[in-house]
N, C-alpha and C positions, 0 to 999 in steps of 0.2 A: 502493503500500501503507500504510494507516494504522501510524502512531508506538505505540512502546507504550510507557505508563509499568509497572511493578512495584516494589509496592507492600509489602515487607518486616516486617511487625509490624501488621500488617491490625487495625484494629480498630476503634474510632470515633471514635480526635484525628485528631489534627491528616491521618494516612494517608490517612484518610477525608474532607477534605474534598480534600487531593491529588490521588483518586481519580475526586472528584465534580466537580470542573476540568477534572481533563485528562480525564476521558471525556465531560463533555458536550464537550467541545471536538476530540472525533472519535480520539480516543487509543484503542486496545486497551489494559485494565484488567485485569495480571494481580497477584493479590492471596494473599500467602504468611502464615496464621501456625498457631499453635498448636495451636488448638481448630479444629472445624468449626463449632461454635456462632457464635463471631468470624464465620467466615465469610462462613456463611447466613446472618446478618442484617445483612454491608456490603453481599454480592449483592440480598438484597430490597429496600436502602436506594436503592440505583446503579440497580437496575430501575424504581424509582420517580420514580426522579429523571430517568430518561430514558436514561440510559448502557446503552449496545448489546450492547457486546461487552467480557463480564468471563470472565474464564478462576479459577479457583483452586488452592492445595495446601496441603498441609500440611508442615509443617516447622518442628521444633525447631531456632533458630539455633545454637542452643552445639552442633550437630551436624555439623557440614561437609559430614556427606558427605547429608545430608537436604535439608539449603541445595543445596545443591548438584542434586541429583537435582529439588528445588523450579523450579532455575532455571534448568535447560536445558527439564525439558517444558514451559515458560512460552513459553523461546527458539524449539521446534519447532510449538508451538501456534501463534505467531502470525511467528514468521518473523524476530523480532530482539527487542533488547530496550531499547529509547534513553533511559531516562528511569528510573534507580533509587534510589526514596525506601525506606529506611531508619534504621526507625525502635520499633524491639521496648519493649515498655514492661517494667520491670523488677520492678514492683507494690511498693506502699508497705514491705510484709514485708523487701523484702533494702535499705531508707536506714539508716543508719547513723548518728550522731555522729561527729565527725572522730577522737577519743582512742580509738572501740570500733571503727576500720577495720583490719582485722588482714589478714593477705598473705589467710589462711582465707578469712574473710569476705569477701573482696572478689573471688573467685576467680568468682564465678559473672557478676558484675557485668562482672568484665572480660569475662568468655566472649561475653554476651548482646551490650555496649557498644561491645566492639573487634574482639576475633577474631570475632566473628559480622560484622561490619562488613567485616573485612581478608576474610574469604573473601568475601562477596558482588561486592568491588570486583573483589576476583582473578577473578572468576566472568565479571562483561560489561566489564569495560576493554578486555580484546584485541579483542573483536568492534567495540566503541565508538571505539577509537581505527584499527581500520582504517576503519570505516566514515569519520568524522570527519578528517580529513586535520589535521595542525593545521603550520605551518611547518616545516623543518628543526631537529632541537635543539628546539622547545616544546612541552608538552605543552598543553591547553587543562581549566580546571576550574570547576564552574558551582558557585556556590553560593546557596541560597535563605536569604532573610533577610528579617524579619519583615516591612520595609518593601521589596520590592521582589529583584526577581534583580541579583545583579554576578557579571559572568563575565571569569578572566583567557585568558590566556598565560602559562603556569609555565615557566622554564626545567627541562629536562628533569635 
């Protein structure tokens, strides 16, 4: 059974590059985005790159129920989610000078970048931990970095 990567915030950025790379190595690719147009473009580009197994879901990451439904739907279609990549874009209109940031205008950024990520991790982590057993009392984390991959066994 092929492994599955799910890209949350699928668009033409680093998420697309990862989808193409993992897909070319035989992974199923699940794409989640807010706009159907972005998903359609990504599916077409992945198909032209030879990626064969791609499924999509629409979701707004600021709405936990939509994000959970999308992740659950992809898990049901593919059987599992093995890799989660979370990179929704805020859009330049949401960036502000430090002195202009308030709790009110930072709320959307927090919901997209932090709360959405927490929702996604809470959705996929229990299955991942069950499948990829770590030594007792330890957990496993993988960090993708610009110059490679680092993995750590971390205390609970």
